[in-house]
C-alpha positions as CSV (number, residue, x, y, z in Angstrom):
1,M,-7.5,21.1,-13.2
2,P,-8.3,17.4,-12.1
3,R,-11.8,17.0,-10.5
4,A,-11.8,17.4,-6.6
5,V,-13.4,14.2,-4.9
6,P,-16.5,15.0,-3.6
7,A,-17.6,14.7,0.1
8,L,-19.9,11.5,0.1
9,P,-21.8,10.6,3.0
10,R,-20.5,7.9,4.8
11,F,-23.5,5.6,4.3
12,A,-22.7,5.8,0.6
13,I,-19.2,4.6,0.7
14,L,-20.4,1.7,3.1
15,L,-24.0,0.9,1.7
16,C,-22.5,-1.9,-0.6
17,G,-18.8,-2.7,-0.1
18,C,-18.8,-5.3,-2.7
19,A,-20.6,-3.1,-5.3
20,L,-18.1,-0.3,-4.5
21,L,-15.1,-2.7,-5.1
22,I,-16.4,-3.8,-8.4
23,A,-17.3,-0.5,-9.7
24,A,-13.8,0.8,-8.5
25,A,-12.0,-2.2,-10.1
26,A,-13.9,-1.7,-13.4
27,D,-12.8,2.0,-13.2
28,A,-11.5,2.9,-16.9
29,K,-9.1,5.4,-15.5
30,P,-5.6,4.4,-16.8
31,R,-2.8,2.9,-15.0
32,A,0.8,4.0,-15.6
33,R,1.6,1.3,-18.2
34,D,-1.7,2.7,-20.1
35,L,0.3,5.9,-20.5
36,G,3.2,4.4,-22.2
37,I,5.5,4.6,-19.3
38,P,8.3,2.2,-19.4
39,F,8.9,-0.5,-16.8
40,D,11.3,-3.3,-16.6
41,G,10.1,-6.9,-16.1
42,T,6.9,-8.9,-17.1
43,P,3.9,-8.4,-15.0
44,G,1.2,-10.8,-14.0
45,A,-2.4,-11.0,-15.4
46,F,-3.4,-8.2,-13.2
47,N,-0.5,-6.5,-12.5
48,A,-1.3,-6.5,-9.0
49,I,-0.4,-8.1,-5.5
50,T,-3.3,-10.5,-6.1
51,D,-1.2,-12.2,-9.0
52,V,0.2,-14.4,-6.3
53,A,-2.5,-17.2,-5.9
54,G,-4.4,-16.8,-3.0
55,V,-3.9,-13.2,-2.1
56,E,-6.9,-11.1,-1.6
57,V,-7.3,-7.3,-0.9
58,G,-10.3,-5.4,0.2
59,H,-10.9,-1.7,0.9
60,V,-13.0,0.5,3.0
61,T,-13.1,4.2,2.1
62,L,-14.7,6.8,4.4
63,I,-15.2,10.4,3.1
64,R,-17.6,12.9,5.0
65,G,-17.6,16.4,5.9
66,E,-15.7,19.3,4.7
67,G,-14.4,22.8,5.8
68,R,-12.5,23.5,9.3
69,L,-11.0,20.9,11.2
70,E,-12.8,20.2,14.5
71,P,-10.8,17.4,16.1
72,G,-13.0,14.6,17.0
73,R,-15.7,15.7,14.7
74,G,-14.0,15.8,11.2
75,P,-13.8,16.3,8.1
76,V,-12.8,12.6,7.6
77,R,-10.5,11.2,4.8
78,T,-9.5,8.0,5.9
79,G,-10.0,4.2,5.4
80,V,-8.6,0.7,5.8
81,T,-7.1,-1.6,3.4
82,I,-6.9,-5.4,4.0
83,I,-4.6,-8.1,2.6
84,H,-5.2,-11.8,3.0
85,P,-2.2,-13.6,2.4
86,L,-3.9,-16.8,2.2
87,G,-7.6,-15.6,1.6
88,R,-10.3,-14.8,4.0
89,A,-10.7,-18.5,5.0
90,G,-6.8,-19.0,5.5
91,L,-5.9,-20.4,9.1
92,A,-2.4,-21.1,8.7
93,G,0.7,-18.6,9.2
94,V,3.0,-17.6,6.3
95,A,6.7,-17.2,6.7
96,A,7.7,-13.6,6.7
97,G,10.5,-11.1,6.9
98,R,10.7,-7.3,7.2
99,A,12.9,-4.4,6.8
100,V,12.8,-0.9,8.1
101,I,14.0,2.0,5.8
102,N,13.2,4.5,8.4
103,G,11.8,3.6,11.3
104,T,9.6,6.7,12.5
105,G,6.0,4.7,12.0
106,E,4.1,1.9,13.6
107,W,3.7,-1.7,12.2
108,T,2.3,-3.9,14.9
109,G,3.3,-7.6,15.0
110,M,6.6,-7.2,13.9
111,H,8.6,-8.5,17.0
112,L,6.7,-11.7,16.2
113,V,8.1,-11.6,12.5
114,D,11.7,-11.0,13.8
115,E,11.5,-13.8,16.5
116,A,9.5,-16.6,14.7
117,G,10.0,-15.5,11.2
118,L,5.9,-15.9,10.6
119,F,2.7,-13.9,11.1
120,M,-0.8,-15.3,11.5
121,G,-4.0,-13.7,9.9
122,P,-4.4,-10.5,7.6
123,V,-2.2,-7.5,7.2
124,A,-4.4,-4.3,7.7
125,L,-3.0,-0.7,6.4
126,T,-4.8,2.3,7.5
127,G,-4.1,6.1,8.9
128,S,-2.2,6.8,12.0
129,G,-5.1,7.5,14.3
130,N,-7.1,4.3,13.4
131,V,-4.5,1.9,14.6
132,G,-6.0,1.0,17.9
133,I,-9.6,0.3,16.4
134,V,-8.1,-1.5,13.7
135,H,-6.2,-3.7,15.9
136,Q,-9.1,-4.6,18.1
137,S,-11.3,-5.2,15.2
138,L,-8.9,-7.8,13.9
139,M,-9.1,-9.7,17.0
140,D,-12.9,-9.4,17.1
141,W,-13.2,-10.4,13.6
142,S,-11.0,-13.6,14.5
143,L,-13.5,-14.5,17.4
144,K,-16.1,-14.9,14.9
145,T,-14.1,-16.6,12.3
146,V,-11.4,-18.5,13.6
147,P,-11.8,-22.0,15.5
148,P,-11.5,-21.6,19.1
149,A,-8.5,-24.0,19.4
150,L,-6.5,-21.3,17.0
151,L,-7.6,-18.1,18.7
152,T,-4.4,-17.7,20.8
153,T,-2.5,-17.3,17.3
154,R,-4.5,-14.3,16.5
155,V,-3.8,-12.1,19.4
156,L,-0.9,-10.0,17.7
157,P,-2.5,-8.7,14.6
158,V,-0.4,-7.0,11.7
159,V,-1.4,-3.3,11.4
160,A,0.5,-0.8,10.0
161,E,0.0,3.2,9.5
162,T,0.8,6.4,7.5
163,L,-0.4,9.7,8.8
164,D,-3.4,11.4,7.0
165,G,-3.2,14.5,9.2
166,R,-3.5,16.9,6.3
167,L,-6.6,16.0,4.9
168,N,-8.3,13.9,7.7
169,D,-9.2,14.2,11.7
170,V,-6.9,12.0,12.9
171,F,-8.3,12.3,16.5
172,G,-12.0,11.6,15.4
173,K,-11.9,7.9,15.6
174,P,-14.0,7.6,12.5
175,V,-13.1,3.9,11.7
176,T,-15.4,1.5,13.1
177,P,-15.2,-2.5,13.8
178,A,-18.0,-2.6,10.8
179,D,-15.7,-0.9,8.4
180,V,-12.7,-2.9,9.4
181,F,-15.3,-6.2,8.7
182,A,-16.3,-4.7,5.8
183,A,-12.7,-4.6,4.5
184,L,-12.0,-8.2,5.7
185,E,-15.0,-9.7,4.2
186,T,-15.1,-7.7,0.9
187,A,-11.6,-8.8,0.1
188,K,-11.0,-10.7,-3.1
189,G,-8.5,-11.5,-5.8
190,G,-8.5,-9.9,-9.3
191,P,-8.0,-6.3,-10.2
192,V,-7.2,-4.2,-6.9
193,P,-8.4,-0.6,-6.6
194,E,-5.7,2.0,-6.4
195,G,-5.4,5.8,-5.6
196,N,-7.8,7.5,-2.9
197,V,-9.0,4.1,-1.3
198,G,-8.8,2.3,1.8
199,G,-6.0,3.2,3.8
200,G,-4.6,5.3,1.0
201,T,-7.7,7.7,1.2
202,G,-6.2,10.8,2.7
203,M,-2.6,10.3,1.6
204,I,0.0,12.7,-0.1
205,A,2.8,11.7,-2.1
206,Y,5.5,14.0,-3.5
207,A,3.1,16.7,-2.7
208,F,0.5,15.3,-5.2
209,K,-2.3,13.1,-4.2
210,G,-1.1,9.8,-3.0
211,G,-2.6,6.5,-1.9
212,I,-2.6,2.6,-2.8
213,G,-0.8,1.5,-5.7
214,T,0.3,-2.4,-6.7
215,S,2.0,-4.1,-9.4
216,S,3.4,-7.8,-9.8
217,R,6.0,-9.4,-11.8
218,I,6.5,-13.1,-13.0
219,V,10.0,-14.4,-12.5
220,E,11.7,-17.3,-14.2
221,T,14.2,-19.2,-12.1
222,P,16.0,-22.6,-12.3
223,A,13.6,-23.8,-9.7
224,G,10.7,-22.9,-11.4
225,R,8.3,-19.8,-12.3
226,F,7.4,-17.7,-9.3
227,T,5.4,-14.5,-8.9
228,V,6.2,-11.3,-6.7
229,G,3.4,-8.9,-5.9
230,V,3.9,-5.6,-4.4
231,L,1.2,-3.2,-2.9
232,V,2.3,0.2,-1.4
233,Q,0.3,2.9,0.7
234,A,2.2,5.9,-0.2
235,N,2.5,9.2,2.2
236,H,6.0,10.2,1.3
237,G,8.1,12.3,-0.9
238,N,9.1,15.7,-1.9
239,R,7.9,16.9,-5.3
240,Q,11.3,18.2,-6.3
241,D,13.0,14.5,-6.0
242,L,10.3,12.7,-7.9
243,R,11.3,10.7,-10.8
244,I,9.6,8.4,-13.1
245,A,11.1,6.2,-15.6
246,G,14.2,7.9,-14.8
247,I,13.4,11.5,-15.4
248,P,13.1,14.0,-13.0
249,V,9.5,15.1,-13.6
250,G,8.7,16.7,-10.3
251,D,10.7,19.9,-11.1
252,A,9.6,20.2,-14.6
253,I,5.7,19.7,-13.8
254,T,4.0,23.1,-13.4
255,G,1.2,24.3,-11.0
256,A,-0.6,21.7,-9.3
257,W,0.8,22.6,-5.7
258,P,-1.0,21.6,-2.7
259,E,-3.5,24.7,-1.8
260,V,-5.4,25.9,1.3
261,N,-8.8,27.6,0.4
262,G,-7.1,28.4,-3.3
263,V,-3.9,29.7,-2.3
264,A,-0.7,27.6,-3.1
265,V,1.1,26.6,0.5
266,M,3.9,24.8,-1.5
267,G,5.9,25.6,-4.7
268,P,9.5,26.3,-5.8
269,D,9.3,29.9,-4.4
270,K,8.6,28.4,-0.8
271,G,11.7,26.2,-0.2
272,K,12.0,22.7,0.1
273,P,9.6,21.3,3.0
274,Q,10.7,18.7,5.3
275,E,9.7,15.2,4.5
276,K,7.9,13.7,7.5
277,N,5.6,11.3,6.4
278,S,5.6,7.4,5.6
279,L,5.7,4.6,3.1
280,L,4.3,0.9,3.6
281,V,5.4,-1.7,1.2
282,V,3.9,-5.2,1.3
283,I,5.4,-7.9,-0.9
284,A,3.8,-11.1,-1.5
285,T,5.5,-14.4,-3.2
286,D,4.7,-17.8,-4.1
287,A,8.3,-18.9,-4.0
288,P,9.4,-21.1,-1.3
289,L,11.4,-18.7,0.9
290,Q,12.6,-18.9,4.4
291,P,12.3,-15.8,6.9
292,H,15.8,-14.7,6.2
293,Q,15.6,-14.7,2.6
294,L,11.9,-12.8,2.9
295,E,13.8,-10.2,5.1
296,R,16.5,-9.9,2.4
297,M,13.8,-9.5,-0.3
298,A,11.8,-6.8,2.0
299,R,15.2,-4.8,2.1
300,R,15.2,-4.5,-1.8
301,A,12.0,-2.5,-1.2
302,V,14.0,0.5,-0.9
303,L,15.8,0.4,-4.3
304,G,12.5,0.6,-5.8
305,V,11.5,3.5,-3.6
306,G,15.0,5.0,-4.7
307,R,14.2,4.6,-8.3
308,N,11.2,7.3,-7.8
309,G,13.4,9.9,-5.8
310,S,12.6,9.5,-2.3
311,T,15.6,9.7,-0.1
312,A,13.5,8.3,3.2
313,A,14.0,11.4,5.2
314,N,14.7,11.7,8.9
315,L,11.0,11.9,10.0
316,S,9.5,9.6,7.0
317,G,8.6,6.1,8.2
318,E,9.2,3.7,5.5
319,M,8.8,0.1,6.0
320,A,8.5,-3.2,4.0
321,L,6.8,-6.9,4.8
322,A,7.6,-9.6,2.6
323,F,5.9,-13.1,3.0
324,S,5.6,-16.5,1.3
325,T,2.3,-18.2,0.4
326,T,4.0,-21.4,0.2
327,N,5.9,-21.8,3.4
328,R,3.1,-22.3,5.8
329,L,2.8,-23.2,9.7
330,M,-0.6,-24.7,10.4
331,P,-0.5,-23.9,14.3
332,G,-1.7,-26.9,16.4
333,E,0.4,-29.5,14.4
334,T,3.0,-31.7,16.2
335,P,5.9,-31.3,13.7
336,P,8.4,-34.6,13.1
337,P,11.5,-34.3,15.1
338,L,13.2,-33.5,11.4
339,K,10.8,-31.3,9.5
340,P,11.3,-31.0,5.7
341,I,11.4,-27.3,4.7
342,S,10.6,-25.8,1.4
343,D,13.7,-23.5,0.5
344,L,15.2,-22.0,-2.5
345,S,19.1,-21.8,-2.9
346,S,20.1,-18.1,-2.1
347,D,22.3,-18.3,-5.3
348,I,19.1,-18.0,-7.5
349,L,17.4,-15.2,-5.2
350,N,18.6,-12.5,-7.8
351,P,15.6,-12.5,-10.2
352,L,13.2,-12.4,-7.1
353,F,15.1,-9.5,-5.5
354,E,15.1,-7.8,-9.1
355,A,11.2,-8.5,-9.3
356,T,10.7,-6.8,-6.0
357,V,12.5,-3.6,-7.0
358,Q,10.7,-3.3,-10.4
359,A,7.3,-4.0,-8.8
360,T,7.9,-1.5,-6.1
361,E,8.7,1.1,-8.6
362,E,5.7,0.7,-10.6
363,A,3.3,0.2,-7.8
364,L,4.5,3.7,-6.7
365,V,4.0,5.4,-10.2
366,N,0.6,3.7,-10.3
367,Q,-0.6,5.0,-7.0
368,L,0.0,8.5,-8.1
369,V,-1.6,8.2,-11.9
370,A,-4.9,6.7,-10.0
371,S,-5.0,9.4,-7.2
372,E,-7.5,12.0,-7.9
373,T,-7.6,15.6,-6.6
374,M,-8.9,15.7,-3.1
375,T,-10.2,18.6,-0.7
376,G,-9.9,17.9,2.8
377,A,-9.8,19.4,6.3
378,N,-9.1,23.4,6.5
379,G,-9.7,23.7,3.1
380,V,-6.5,21.9,1.9
381,T,-6.5,20.9,-1.5
382,V,-4.0,18.0,-2.8
383,H,-4.0,18.1,-6.5
384,A,-3.7,14.8,-8.5
385,L,-0.6,14.3,-10.5
386,P,-1.1,16.0,-14.0
387,T,-0.8,13.3,-16.4
388,D,-0.9,15.2,-19.5
389,Q,2.2,17.0,-18.3
390,L,4.0,13.8,-17.4
391,V,3.3,12.2,-20.4
392,A,4.6,15.5,-22.5
393,I,7.8,15.4,-20.4
394,L,8.5,11.6,-20.9
395,K,7.9,11.9,-24.4
396,A,10.3,15.0,-24.8
397,H,12.8,12.6,-23.1
398,G,12.0,9.7,-25.5
399,R,10.8,7.8,-22.5
400,L,7.3,6.5,-23.6
401,T,6.8,3.1,-25.2
402,R,4.0,4.7,-27.6
């Protein structure tokens, strides 16, 4: 049985955010490709959203307390994940587009994306109960880091949520401004920690422990070589629907159902539960795409999600945001009457669409492989995906690369 994640004191999680990130990135646990799971396309050097030059990711993970849920007092299994499109020092806005797969969730700042085709500053992913404090903390951080003349560009922060209510006290307000600042300031490029980290700490996917996952693709087009990177925060899906490498593995895996104090509360004899959680997909690219093209790219995320079996059920909030690090708007500029625009012909977008689907699919499997068994509020235990069973099932179907 996978090892349960211990209830570490909060100070241990935050004592040295930088060291925590380095240790997590250096963790030897395998990713999906390391198990021999096949995926289409060519990944970047880190197979992560940070393969898009300039993109930085930071996490703060909060784990404390155990036992009975006392609303407002814990236990705590939550956190925050930050994505800087242009790095911590980036001041420009980035062209953006978004898509709603199913809308029962929250992603602030999206009306600006719809209207103006851009957003300014970082993207934050967190649990549902933390949206307010994370939103305000992003504004407070801007007050400390953004020149006064540009502050009005940061009044609509981009914050998205998925509900970590089965493992975490969502009414306890455990995330503090210091936590958000730590995620903002320790963000970096390179390998990205996955699984029970940051905003993904208390999440559940396909009735297994879920969380943060990432992947990337290198794309060759007639206009040049581009990178597409995807990061997901997964808290969605029914186990019976789970497919990996095209194989219906959810029904084939035995045991490892969620438990309360050691007693399974889900399983084949308990009927199919209602899917009512959420999924966030962030897509980055260095291709010079316009907002309407990025919206089209964001819509392709649903195809990657569908490859793994989710049907975006009635109460599952599933949303995607895509941005280009090449098409930027520096606030305060006085543009000429006719401003040249970087653009790609829509006739050659297909490789970028394909890369989005492929990277979304792999990011979702990566988060399942990385996530570890966790016990949270009220003795609820959610088990990690049993990778030994997964490998055996895929091998039996001839779907491993080694």
